[in-house]
N, C-alpha and C positions, 0 to 999 in steps of 0.2 A: 411492375407491381400489380398486375391484373389479378393476381391470386391472393390479394390481401384478405378478403373475407374468409377464404378457406383457412388461411394461416391463423387468423384471429380465433376461428372456431377451434383449431387445434390447440392453441395456447390455453383457451378457456377450458377445454376438455381435460388437459393435463392438470390444471389447478383443481378442478372438481374431483378428478381421480385421486389426487393426493389428499384432498380434504376428507375423503372417505376412508383413508387408511387409519386403522385403530392404533393409537399410540401405545407403545410398550413401555410402561413405567420401569425405571431402573436401568434401562439400556441407553445410558447417555454416553456420548463420545466427545471428548474434548478436542475440538478441531484447531484450537490455537496452537497446539503442539505439533503443527505440521511444518517441520523445520528443514525441508529439502531445499535450502536456499540456493539460488543461482550463484555460481562462482565464476570469476573471470580472471583470476590470477593464479600463479603457480602455488602460492601459499594457501589458496582456498578461502580467501576473504569473501564473505557473502556480499552480493550487490544489494539485496534487500534483507534486512535483519528483522525477523519476526519475534521480537521480545514479548513476553507476556505482560499483562497489565500490572499496574502498581498495587494499590491497596486491595482492589477487588478484581477478580477475573470473570470473564464471561464464559458460560458453559452452554454449548450447543448440542441439541439432540442430533443423533446421526441422520435423522430424516432431513435436516436442513441441507446437508451436502447433496442429497439426492434431488431435492427441490431446485437448488441452485444449478446443479448439473443439467437437469431437464430443461430449465429455462434457457441456459446458455446454449444447449444443443439445438433447441427449436429456432432460436433467433440467430445463431452463429455469432454471438457476441461474448465478450469477456465479462464476468461478474466477480467482483471482489468485495468481501465484507471486512471493514476496518473497525477496530475499537475506537472509542472516543479520543484516544491518544494516538491514533493513526498507526497502530500495529496491524499488520496484515494478518487476518485470522482465518478466512475461508476464501479459497479460489475455486471457481467453477472448473472442475477437472476436465470437462468435455471441451473446454476452450481456455487453456491456461495462458494464452497470449497470442497475438497475431504475428505472423511471419514478418510483416512490415515493421511493426514496432520493434521486434527483436533485431531486425536488420539495422535500423537506424540507431538503436541504442548501442549495438555492438560496434558498428563501423564508424559512426559519427560521435560515439561517446555521449549519447543524449540521455543516458539513464538518470543521471542526477537531475537533469532538467525536468524529466517526466515526474520523478518523485517529488520534486519541489513544487511543481504545478498541482499535482494531486493534493498535496498538503494545503496549499493556498486555497484551492477550491472547496475543500472540506471545511476549512476555517470560515470561508464566506458562507457556506451552507449553514453552519452553526450560527453565525451572526444574524443572518437574514431569516433563519428558521424556515427555510423553504427549499424546494428542489432546485438544483443548479445544473444547467446544461452549458457546455463550453466546447471549444475546439482545442485539441492538444497541439503541441509543437509540430507533430507530424501531419496535422490537418484532419485527423480523425475526431469524431465526436465522442464526448463522455458525458455521463449524467451522474450526479451525486444526490442520493436520497437520505435524509436523516432517519435514524432508527431510534425510537424512543420507547421506554417502559415507564408508564405512569408519569408522562410529561418530562421525564429525565432522559437527556441524550446519552445513549450507551454506545453509539457507533454510527457508521455510515455504510450504505450500500452503493457501490459504484458499478455502473453499467456502461460499457464502452467498447472502443476499438471498432466502430462502424463508421461508414461514410455517409455524409449528407452532401458532399460535393464530389464532382467527377475529377477534380484536378488537385495535384499536390501543391502545397504552398511553395512559392518561388524560392524562399530562403532555404528550404530543404534541398531543392534541386541544385541551388548554387553551392551549398555546403558539400553536397554529394559529388558534384563535378570537381570542386576545388580539392577534394580529398583524393581525386584521381580515379574515381569509379565511373563505369558507364551507366547510363540511365535505364537500360533495358530491365535489369533485375529490380530496380527501385519501382518502376512503373508497373511491372508485372505483379509484385507483391501488394502494391497499393490497390490495384484494381481487383485483387482477389478478395478484398474486404467487402462485406455486405453493404449495399447502397440502399438507404431508406429515404423515402420522401417524407414530408412533414406529417401527413396522416398516419403513416406507418410508425413514425417515431412517437407520435402522441398516443397511439394505441399500445405500443410496446411499453412506454413509460407508465401508462395507466395499469397495465397488467403487472409490471414490476412493483409498483406501489402496492397493489393488491397482495402480491406475494409477500412483501415485507410485512404488511399488516397481518397477514395470515400467520406468518412465523411467530410474531409477537403475541397475537391473541391466543394461539394454541399453546403458548408457553413452551415453545421449542428452544427458547433462549432464556437462560437464567443467570443470576449473579451469584457467585459463590466466593468463599474465603480463599485466600491465596495459599499456594504450596511453597516449598522451599525456594524454588527458582524465582517465583514472583516476588517473594520477600527480599531476595538478593537484589533483584532489579530495582525494587522500590528503594532499598537502602542506597544503592549506587546513585539513583536519581537525586536523593536527598543530600549526598556527600560528593557530588560530581567534581567540585573544585578542589577536593582534598586528595592527598596521596591515597590510593585505594589498595588495600592488602586483603588477602584471603583470611588472615587471622582476625582482622577487625570485623569483617562482614560475618564470619562464623560466630564470633562472640555476640554480635548484634542480633542475629537471628536465632541464637541459642542452639546451634547444632555444632558438631565437631567439624574441624577443617576438612577431614577426609569425606564426611557425608556431604558437605556443601559442594566440594569439588566434584564428587561423583554425580550428584543431582544436576549440577550445572552442565556437565558434559553430556549426561544422559538426555536431559530435556532440551537443551539449547544447541547441542552439537558442537560446542566450542569450549575452549578452556577459559579460565577466569581472566587471564591477561588480555585475551582478544576481546572478550566482552567489555572489559573496562575501556579499552581503546575505542571500540565501536560506540559505546554510550557517550564518551566524551566528544567524539566526532559528531554524533547526532545532536548533542546539546549545543555544540559550536554552531551547527547549521540552524538550529532553532533560534539561537541568539541573533545570528545574522538576519534571519527571516523577520524577527521581531523589530530589529533596528539595523537596517542595511548600512547606516552611516558608521557602524562600528568597524574598526580596522581589524585585520587578521590578528595582529599582536594583542589587541585588547580582548577580542573574543577568545583567543587561545588561552590567555591568562585567566579568564573567567572559568575555564574548565580545567585549570591546574597545570597548564603548560607555559612556563615563563620564557622558554626558548622558542620563538616563533619558527625558526628554521627547522628545529627538531620536529615540531608539530607538523610543519609543511611536509616533511619527509614521510611521517606516519600517515597523514591524510592522503598523500598521493599513492602510497602503497595500498591503501584500503579502497579509495574511490577511483583510482586510475586517472586522476586529473588533479591539478594543483588546487589548493583552497581558493586561490585568486579567481579561478574559473567559476567556482560556485558563487563567490561574493559578487563578481561582475554580473553574472547571470541574474542573481537575485535583485541587484540594484536596477538592472535594465527592466526586469519583469515588473518590479514595483512601480517604476516610472511609467511603463506601458499601461498598467492597470489603472493608474491614477490619471492618465491623460484622456 
């Protein structure tokens, strides 16, 4: 880390450079409609579901993506911008995710754990109203910064997938070996992640906070009224425990059935049935997160599934693991955080 001063000068230079760019009014680009979701099944179920916000949507200037990309490129980290409801809205395209994270998420089925931990840390960030730094399951460091407009929380900026330790957590190595894999690939991908000492992390966090403040003060992010897809998602959220039909939602949002179906497919990349299932699964997970003592049968019934076995089959088809795995992981993590 002998070159830290030069690196810091480079980061400051790129922020000053962007601050001099004249903003072109009217050339707004809606980045929450970035729906190239990762899939991991033959049926194409997305691992991460980027639904638009409910009553109000966030609207980002196209310059935001370039700022995020530049920062991610300079530091070799992943940056993600979430809405206040934890929808993934912008990802730094220069670093969409580390090979190490992708490796353990795919081979050890850790994706649901990672998403669960991200949600918990964002909730903690909101409660404490401050920046949160933590180590993920894989041993990499993550930072969550609240994003506010006029003191109202509108989202989170997450900076992560970098190392502050030279060693992989023992539990990851044990799970890896137990799964029958050799440690060479795991160690190689872990060591490829950038390693920062505390001064470097402090300076990176300071610049990242400056970047978030710059985006907000320059009005690169705005709140706007929802379109058809957002209205549909909001309606589903409000009626999640009921039988969900395209006819009902079309009547509720005052558009024809064919228009609603077309807009959903165009904007979200999935048909109405799949979206309903995904939203119910997401609400199930939120219920378990809020009250880990709930049984699978109870939580499934609260999202409209009276048959827990049928729900379990759907859940496993979408999440690639049984709902009991999520419940047990949530209970363990809640216990660990409270101890």
